[in-house]
Structure formats: C-alpha cells, structure tokens
DRENGUVO-398705 format. One record per residue: residue in three letters; x, y, z of N, C-alpha, C in turn; chain; residue number from 1. Coordinates in steps of 0.2 Angstrom, whole numbers. Example, Ala and Ser with C-alpha at 12.3 -4.5 7.8 and 13.67 -1.06 7.14 Angstrom:
pt res ALA	n_X 66	n_Y -28	n_Z 39	ca_X 62	ca_Y -22	ca_Z 39	c_X 66	c_Y -16	c_Z 39	chain A	n 1
pt res SER	n_X 64	n_Y -11	n_Z 35	ca_X 68	ca_Y -5	ca_Z 36	c_X 64	c_Y 0	c_Z 39	chain A	n 2
//
This chain:
pt res UNK	n_X 6	n_Y -5	n_Z -1	ca_X -1	ca_Y -1	ca_Z -2	c_X 4	c_Y 7	c_Z 1	chain A	n 1
pt res UNK	n_X 4	n_Y 10	n_Z -4	ca_X 9	ca_Y 16	ca_Z -4	c_X 4	c_Y 22	c_Z -2	chain A	n 2
pt res UNK	n_X 6	n_Y 25	n_Z 5	ca_X 4	ca_Y 31	ca_Z 8	c_X 6	c_Y 38	c_Z 5	chain A	n 3
pt res UNK	n_X 1	n_Y 41	n_Z 5	ca_X 2	ca_Y 48	ca_Z 1	c_X 0	c_Y 53	c_Z 7	chain A	n 4
pt res UNK	n_X 4	n_Y 57	n_Z 6	ca_X 6	ca_Y 64	ca_Z 11	c_X 0	c_Y 68	c_Z 12	chain A	n 5
pt res UNK	n_X -3	n_Y 69	n_Z 16	ca_X -9	ca_Y 75	ca_Z 17	c_X -6	c_Y 81	c_Z 16	chain A	n 6
pt res UNK	n_X 1	n_Y 82	n_Z 17	ca_X 3	ca_Y 90	ca_Z 16	c_X 5	c_Y 92	c_Z 9	chain A	n 7
pt res UNK	n_X 8	n_Y 86	n_Z 5	ca_X 12	ca_Y 88	ca_Z -1	c_X 10	c_Y 82	c_Z -6	chain A	n 8
pt res UNK	n_X 4	n_Y 79	n_Z -4	ca_X 2	ca_Y 75	ca_Z -11	c_X 7	c_Y 70	c_Z -13	chain A	n 9
pt res UNK	n_X 13	n_Y 68	n_Z -10	ca_X 18	ca_Y 64	ca_Z -13	c_X 20	c_Y 57	c_Z -11	chain A	n 10
pt res UNK	n_X 21	n_Y 55	n_Z -12	ca_X 22	ca_Y 46	ca_Z -9	c_X 26	c_Y 45	c_Z -3	chain A	n 11
pt res UNK	n_X 24	n_Y 44	n_Z 1	ca_X 29	ca_Y 43	ca_Z 7	c_X 34	c_Y 36	c_Z 7	chain A	n 12
pt res UNK	n_X 39	n_Y 36	n_Z 5	ca_X 44	ca_Y 31	ca_Z 6	c_X 47	c_Y 27	c_Z 14	chain A	n 13
pt res UNK	n_X 50	n_Y 35	n_Z 16	ca_X 50	ca_Y 33	ca_Z 23	c_X 46	c_Y 32	c_Z 29	chain A	n 14
pt res UNK	n_X 47	n_Y 34	n_Z 35	ca_X 44	ca_Y 38	ca_Z 40	c_X 37	c_Y 40	c_Z 40	chain A	n 15
pt res UNK	n_X 32	n_Y 40	n_Z 43	ca_X 24	ca_Y 42	ca_Z 41	c_X 23	c_Y 42	c_Z 48	chain A	n 16
pt res UNK	n_X 19	n_Y 48	n_Z 48	ca_X 15	ca_Y 51	ca_Z 55	c_X 8	c_Y 49	c_Z 53	chain A	n 17
pt res UNK	n_X 3	n_Y 47	n_Z 57	ca_X -3	ca_Y 47	ca_Z 56	c_X -6	c_Y 52	c_Z 57	chain A	n 18
pt res UNK	n_X -9	n_Y 56	n_Z 53	ca_X -12	ca_Y 63	ca_Z 55	c_X -18	c_Y 63	c_Z 56	chain A	n 19
pt res UNK	n_X -22	n_Y 58	n_Z 53	ca_X -29	ca_Y 57	ca_Z 55	c_X -31	c_Y 50	c_Z 57	chain A	n 20
pt res UNK	n_X -33	n_Y 47	n_Z 61	ca_X -37	ca_Y 38	ca_Z 60	c_X -42	c_Y 39	c_Z 57	chain A	n 21
pt res UNK	n_X -44	n_Y 34	n_Z 53	ca_X -49	ca_Y 32	ca_Z 48	c_X -55	c_Y 32	c_Z 54	chain A	n 22
pt res UNK	n_X -54	n_Y 28	n_Z 59	ca_X -61	ca_Y 26	ca_Z 63	c_X -65	c_Y 22	c_Z 59	chain A	n 23
pt res UNK	n_X -63	n_Y 16	n_Z 56	ca_X -68	ca_Y 12	ca_Z 52	c_X -67	c_Y 4	c_Z 54	chain A	n 24
pt res UNK	n_X -70	n_Y 1	n_Z 57	ca_X -71	ca_Y -7	ca_Z 56	c_X -69	c_Y -10	c_Z 52	chain A	n 25
pt res UNK	n_X -73	n_Y -9	n_Z 46	ca_X -72	ca_Y -12	ca_Z 40	c_X -66	c_Y -12	c_Z 35	chain A	n 26
pt res UNK	n_X -63	n_Y -6	n_Z 38	ca_X -57	ca_Y -2	ca_Z 35	c_X -59	c_Y 1	c_Z 29	chain A	n 27
pt res UNK	n_X -65	n_Y 3	n_Z 29	ca_X -68	ca_Y 8	ca_Z 22	c_X -63	c_Y 14	c_Z 22	chain A	n 28
pt res UNK	n_X -64	n_Y 17	n_Z 27	ca_X -60	ca_Y 24	ca_Z 28	c_X -52	c_Y 23	c_Z 31	chain A	n 29
pt res UNK	n_X -48	n_Y 26	n_Z 28	ca_X -41	ca_Y 22	ca_Z 29	c_X -38	c_Y 29	c_Z 32	chain A	n 30
pt res UNK	n_X -33	n_Y 26	n_Z 36	ca_X -31	ca_Y 32	ca_Z 40	c_X -27	c_Y 37	c_Z 35	chain A	n 31
pt res UNK	n_X -25	n_Y 43	n_Z 39	ca_X -23	ca_Y 48	ca_Z 33	c_X -17	c_Y 48	c_Z 34	chain A	n 32
pt res UNK	n_X -11	n_Y 48	n_Z 30	ca_X -4	ca_Y 49	ca_Z 35	c_X -1	c_Y 57	c_Z 32	chain A	n 33
pt res UNK	n_X 7	n_Y 57	n_Z 33	ca_X 9	ca_Y 63	ca_Z 33	c_X 16	c_Y 62	c_Z 33	chain A	n 34
pt res UNK	n_X 21	n_Y 66	n_Z 30	ca_X 29	ca_Y 63	ca_Z 31	c_X 30	c_Y 66	c_Z 39	chain A	n 35
pt res UNK	n_X 35	n_Y 62	n_Z 41	ca_X 39	ca_Y 65	ca_Z 47	c_X 40	c_Y 71	c_Z 47	chain A	n 36
pt res UNK	n_X 40	n_Y 75	n_Z 53	ca_X 43	ca_Y 82	ca_Z 54	c_X 51	c_Y 82	c_Z 51	chain A	n 37
pt res UNK	n_X 51	n_Y 87	n_Z 48	ca_X 59	ca_Y 89	ca_Z 45	c_X 61	c_Y 85	c_Z 40	chain A	n 38
pt res UNK	n_X 56	n_Y 79	n_Z 37	ca_X 58	ca_Y 76	ca_Z 31	c_X 59	c_Y 80	c_Z 25	chain A	n 39
pt res UNK	n_X 65	n_Y 80	n_Z 22	ca_X 67	ca_Y 85	ca_Z 14	c_X 63	c_Y 82	c_Z 11	chain A	n 40
pt res UNK	n_X 57	n_Y 77	n_Z 10	ca_X 55	ca_Y 74	ca_Z 4	c_X 49	c_Y 76	c_Z 2	chain A	n 41
pt res UNK	n_X 47	n_Y 81	n_Z 9	ca_X 40	ca_Y 84	ca_Z 9	c_X 41	c_Y 91	c_Z 8	chain A	n 42
pt res UNK	n_X 38	n_Y 94	n_Z 3	ca_X 39	ca_Y 100	ca_Z 1	c_X 30	c_Y 103	c_Z 2	chain A	n 43
pt res UNK	n_X 27	n_Y 107	n_Z 6	ca_X 22	ca_Y 107	ca_Z 9	c_X 19	c_Y 112	c_Z 2	chain A	n 44
pt res UNK	n_X 15	n_Y 112	n_Z 2	ca_X 10	ca_Y 115	ca_Z -3	c_X 8	c_Y 122	c_Z -2	chain A	n 45
pt res UNK	n_X 6	n_Y 122	n_Z 4	ca_X 5	ca_Y 131	ca_Z 7	c_X 9	c_Y 132	c_Z 14	chain A	n 46
pt res UNK	n_X 9	n_Y 137	n_Z 17	ca_X 14	ca_Y 139	ca_Z 23	c_X 8	c_Y 136	c_Z 30	chain A	n 47
pt res UNK	n_X 2	n_Y 134	n_Z 29	ca_X -2	ca_Y 131	ca_Z 33	c_X -1	c_Y 125	c_Z 35	chain A	n 48
pt res UNK	n_X 5	n_Y 119	n_Z 36	ca_X 4	ca_Y 115	ca_Z 37	c_X -1	c_Y 114	c_Z 42	chain A	n 49
pt res UNK	n_X 2	n_Y 116	n_Z 50	ca_X -3	ca_Y 114	ca_Z 55	c_X -9	c_Y 117	c_Z 56	chain A	n 50
pt res UNK	n_X -12	n_Y 119	n_Z 54	ca_X -17	ca_Y 120	ca_Z 52	c_X -21	c_Y 115	c_Z 49	chain A	n 51
pt res UNK	n_X -21	n_Y 112	n_Z 45	ca_X -24	ca_Y 104	ca_Z 43	c_X -22	c_Y 99	c_Z 49	chain A	n 52
pt res UNK	n_X -16	n_Y 98	n_Z 52	ca_X -16	ca_Y 92	ca_Z 56	c_X -21	c_Y 96	c_Z 63	chain A	n 53
pt res UNK	n_X -22	n_Y 101	n_Z 64	ca_X -25	ca_Y 103	ca_Z 70	c_X -31	c_Y 102	c_Z 69	chain A	n 54
pt res UNK	n_X -35	n_Y 104	n_Z 62	ca_X -41	ca_Y 102	ca_Z 59	c_X -43	c_Y 94	c_Z 61	chain A	n 55
pt res UNK	n_X -40	n_Y 92	n_Z 58	ca_X -39	ca_Y 84	ca_Z 57	c_X -39	c_Y 82	c_Z 65	chain A	n 56
pt res UNK	n_X -36	n_Y 84	n_Z 69	ca_X -36	ca_Y 80	ca_Z 76	c_X -42	c_Y 84	c_Z 80	chain A	n 57
pt res UNK	n_X -45	n_Y 88	n_Z 78	ca_X -51	ca_Y 91	ca_Z 82	c_X -57	c_Y 86	c_Z 80	chain A	n 58
pt res UNK	n_X -58	n_Y 84	n_Z 74	ca_X -63	ca_Y 81	ca_Z 70	c_X -63	c_Y 74	c_Z 73	chain A	n 59
pt res UNK	n_X -55	n_Y 72	n_Z 74	ca_X -54	ca_Y 63	ca_Z 78	c_X -57	c_Y 63	c_Z 84	chain A	n 60
pt res UNK	n_X -55	n_Y 68	n_Z 88	ca_X -58	ca_Y 71	ca_Z 95	c_X -64	c_Y 72	c_Z 97	chain A	n 61
pt res UNK	n_X -68	n_Y 74	n_Z 93	ca_X -74	ca_Y 76	ca_Z 93	c_X -79	c_Y 69	c_Z 94	chain A	n 62
pt res UNK	n_X -85	n_Y 71	n_Z 99	ca_X -88	ca_Y 66	ca_Z 102	c_X -93	c_Y 63	c_Z 96	chain A	n 63
pt res UNK	n_X -96	n_Y 58	n_Z 95	ca_X -98	ca_Y 57	ca_Z 89	c_X -106	c_Y 59	c_Z 89	chain A	n 64
pt res UNK	n_X -108	n_Y 62	n_Z 84	ca_X -114	ca_Y 64	ca_Z 83	c_X -119	c_Y 58	c_Z 84	chain A	n 65
pt res UNK	n_X -125	n_Y 58	n_Z 89	ca_X -130	ca_Y 54	ca_Z 90	c_X -137	c_Y 59	c_Z 90	chain A	n 66
pt res UNK	n_X -143	n_Y 56	n_Z 86	ca_X -149	ca_Y 57	ca_Z 87	c_X -151	c_Y 58	c_Z 93	chain A	n 67
pt res UNK	n_X -156	n_Y 64	n_Z 95	ca_X -157	ca_Y 66	ca_Z 102	c_X -165	c_Y 61	c_Z 101	chain A	n 68
pt res UNK	n_X -165	n_Y 58	n_Z 106	ca_X -170	ca_Y 53	ca_Z 110	c_X -175	c_Y 58	c_Z 114	chain A	n 69
pt res UNK	n_X -180	n_Y 59	n_Z 113	ca_X -184	ca_Y 64	ca_Z 117	c_X -191	c_Y 62	c_Z 118	chain A	n 70
//
C-alpha cells in the first residue's frame, strides 16, 4: 500500500505519521498519513501545514453525533 502525504500529495517512502485515523471497523476509511516532521522529501503546498493537522485532530477527538431521543 502506498501512503500519500496529506501535506504535499507525494508518496511517503520512509517514516510516516498518522495525521488522522480512519476510525472504521471495516477499513473502508483509511488512516491519513503525513511525512515525519523535517523530512526533506515533503514540500508543503502551503505555509499552513499545522492548520490541517489541528483540524483533523479536532474531528478525530470530537464526540460522535447521536440523534436526540426525547
């Protein structure tokens, strides 16, 4: 399986970090990966790399939406 970096859209050939977990028992939603910090192969498309990672972390940590029963 080829891992694609969420920051630069390039294949990750070395170490990778999980940027966001897929949270899928069936495996339908795969984890999202990024190059390790400081990896020279990663050329970020924008200067706001941390913004994406913080947003993905917030989604991963948010409680699941459940319908209101009243």
